N, C-alpha and C positions, 0 to 999 in steps of 0.2 A: 693585629694578627699578621704574622709574617707573610710576605708575598708567596713564599713556598707553600704554605698551608692553603692559601686562597687558590693557588694554581692546581694543587692536587685535588682539592674539594670540587673545583669546576670539572675536573676530569677523573672523578673517582671511579667511574666505570670505564676501564681501559680494555684493550683488546683481549688480554688473557682472561679477565673476569667475564667479559661479554661472551667469550667462547663457551662458558659453562652456564651463563645466567638463565637461559631460556629453559633448561631442563629442571628436573626435580632435584631437591636436595634432601639428604637423609641424615638422621642421627640415630646411633645405636646406643642402648643404655641397659643397665641392670635395674633401673628404676622405672616405675610405670608412669611417670610424668616427666615432661620436658623441663629441666631446670639446670641452673648453673651449679656445678660442683665447687663449693668454696675452697676445697682442699684437694686440688688435682695432684696426681702422682708425678707430674712433670713440672718443669720450671717455666712454663708459658703462662699467659694471663688466664685468670678465671674466666670462663665463658662457655658457650655451647658450641661444640665443634661439629661442623657439618661436612659431609662429603657430597660431591655431585653423584647422583644415583647411578650415572653411567660409568663412574670410576670404580675400578676394582681395588678395594683396600688391601694394604699389605698385612695389616694386623688381623686380629681375630674379632674385630668389632661386629662383623655381620653374623656372629654366632651368639650375640647377646640376646636375651629373651624378648626385648622390645625394640621395635623399629619405628621411627617417626618420619613421616613424610612431611616436609616443612615447606611452607610457602613464605617467600620473602616479600616485603613491601617494595613497591617500585622505586620509592625514594630512599631506600636504605643507603646510608653514607658509608661506602666501602673504600678502605685504603687498599689498593692493589700493591703488594710489596714489590712486584716487578717494575713498578714505576720508579723505585729508588735504585736505579741501575748505575749510578755514578757515585764515586766517593763523596762528592760535594752534596748530593741530595741525601745520602745516607747520614752524613754528619749533621746536616741541617735538621733532619728528622730527630736525631738524638738531642740536638740543641733545643728544639721546640718542646721536647719532652722534659727538659730541665734535668738531665742526668749526666751532664758533661763536667763532672767534678771528680777530683781525686786522681791518684797515680794510675789506677787501673784503666781509667778512660784514656790516659795518654798512651798506654801500651796498646790498647785496642785501636786508638786513632791511627797509629802507624800501620797496623794491619789493614784497617779499612781503606786507607789511602793506597795500599799496594795490592790489595786483593782484586782479582778479576770479577768476583761476585761480592761487592762491598756490603750488600744488605745481609748476607750470611754472617759476616763478622759483627755487623751492627746489632743484629738480633741476638747473637750469642752474648754480646755485651749486655743487652737488656735482660737476658735470662740471668746473668750473673748479678746484675745490679739489683734485681727484684727477687732473686731466688737463691743465690749462692750462700753457703755457710750454714752451720747448724743453728736452727731456730730463727733463721732470717728469711724464710720463704714467705713472700708477700704477693700471692697471685691476685688478691683483691686490689692491692695498690697498683699493680701492673695494669689491671683492667681500668681502674679509675683514671690513671694518668693518660691512657690512650683516649678515653672518652672525653677528657678535658680538652682535647684538640678538636672535638666535634665528630670523631669517628664512632660509628656504631658497629662496625665489623672490619675484620682484617682478612683479606684474601691472599692465599699463597700457593703458587705452583712453582716456586723457585727452589723449594727444598729448604728454605730458611727455618720454618717451623717444624716440618717433618721431612726428612731427607727423601722420602719416596712416595709421599701422598699429597694429593691436592686437597686443601682444606679451606673452609670459610669459618673463621672464628667470630661468633656473634657475641658482642660485648653486652648487649641488652636484650634478654630473651623476651621482653614485653613487646618487642617489635615483630614477633613471629606469630604465625598461625600454623596449626599442625593437626594431623590425625595419627593415631597410634595403630600399629599392626602388631598383634602378639605373634611371636614366632611359633610356627607350627612344625611339628615333626622332630623337635629336638628331644622330647621326652622330659623336659625340665618340669613342666606342670605335673606330670604323672609322678615323678620322683618326689616333688614337693608334697603332693597329696599323700603318698605312701609314708613319707617321713613324718608328716604331721599326725597321721593316724597311729603310727607306731609309738610316737612320743606319748600320745594320750593313753594307749593301751598299756605301755610299759609302766607308767606311773601308778597303775593299779597293783603292781607286783613288786616294785623295788625302786632303786635309784637309777638314774639315767645319766650317762656321760656322752656327749656328742663329740666325736673326733673329726668328722667332716660334715658340714652342712651341705645341702645340695649345690653342686657346682660342676662345671665341665672340667674334665681332666683328660690327659692324654695317657693311654696305656700302651707303652711300647711293647709289652709282652704279647698282646693279642692284636696289636695294630688297630685299635679301635679308639675313636674319639667318643668319650662317654660322659654322661651325667652320673655323678656318684654321690652317695651319702653313706656315712658310717656312724653306728651307735654302739654303745655297750650298756647293758642292763645288768645290775647285780642285786643281791638279795637285801641290801640295806646295811647301814653302818659304814665302817671304813672299807673302801673298795679293796684294799690290800689284804684284809682279813676274810674276805668273802670266798666261800668255796662253791658258790652257785652264781653263775653269770652266763650271759648270752651275748655274743657279738652278732650284729646284724649289718649286712652290706646291701645296699640298694643300687642297682644299675639301670640305666637306659642306654642301650647300645645299638649303633647301626651295624648291619651285617655287611662288612666290607667284602667278604668272599663271594656273596651273591649279588653284589651291586651291579655287575655287568660292566664295571669300569676297570681300566688298568691305570695304575699310578706310577709315575717315574720315580717318585721319592716320597718320604713321609710328609714333607711340607705340602706337597700337592694333595695328598690324601686328606690331611687335616682341613685344607681349604675347600675340599669338595662338598663339605656340609651335607653328608648323606643323611637321609631321613632315618630316624630311629626305627628299628624293627622289632626289638626284643626288650622285654622288661624282666629283670632278674632280681630276686630277693633271696639272699642266703642267710641262714641262721646257724651258728655254730657255738659249741661250748665243750668243755672238757670235764666238768664236774657238776652233775653226773654226765656221763658220755651220751650224747644224742644217738650215737651209733647203736646203743643198746635199747633205744626207745622202741615202743610198739611200731610194727611195720607200717601201720596206717598213719603215723605221725609224719607229715611232710616237713622236711628241713630246707627245701629249696623250691622256690616258685619261679618258673620260667615260662613266659607266654608271649605270643605275638601281640603287638600293640593292638591290633584289631580285635583281639579276644580278651584283652585285659579287663579284669574286674577287681575293683578295690576290695570288695567284700571277700573275694577268694583269698587275697593276701591277708586280710584281717583274720580269717578263719585259721589260716596256717600259723600265723604269729601267735594267736591266742592258744592254739594247741601246744606250741612250744613253751609259752609262758606257764601254762597250767601244768605241764609236765615237770618243769624245772623249779618253779616257785609255788608258794602258797599265796593266795590272794590276801591283800592287806585287810 
């Protein structure tokens, strides 16, 4: 093993990592369990990405439905990228990873030797080595190569992995213990419950097409950060030939106007993560026209979260379906 690797492993907890080490670490996810995504959307290694809980993330991670409070083992072998602060150490790191082959490395080598933050260029080279080109994305191989040097995690507050976020990349999730906190106040679960109920009811009357599964969207028109789902139900057969159909929109929205807060811009408003206050379900159609339906037939459900009842939404939707369609 190179002396470089021995030296870094002896000092794998350096000042920058130690600054965050004693606090809690968090992971945000759309999945109810803590696991490595084998196909990440970025070109970094496959792994579990953690933030110090005290750090305010730049992205929308904190709006995901699941938050994990993660405990790290005391002996976790962490490579602090800030330790690779010279061209020599960054190039030795690439050499130890056995990726210093080809013309592209020679081009990056020159940049690493001249850059004031050599690890930035070195990490960019690794991203290209393991992820550039159509069909060449290899996040698993990137992970495996780092683990081959004995590392179990990569810590970065230099901006090499993410330009504006402090991250700890866990290469082996088996080293972690954690507890999950389900996000409250987003309305995600309510929208999911309504969505599932309408799918079940709709299949009694016709065919169903889903144009939006429940997810968070930004509505610039009313300046609200919403959970939304959309469905279309028609009477059967080819959708294009059907003269009976119902569009259904489901929303869970925070009330920005009554939040008591003033926001300087849209970005700040989105990051405020206001609790959801209103549940809305709209049903609309043109043939036959719901506007001519009996006055007692509700076409829109709008209720404060505190008073929301799934059965009330079901009754409204069933009335609409019964008016438009004949049961199968």
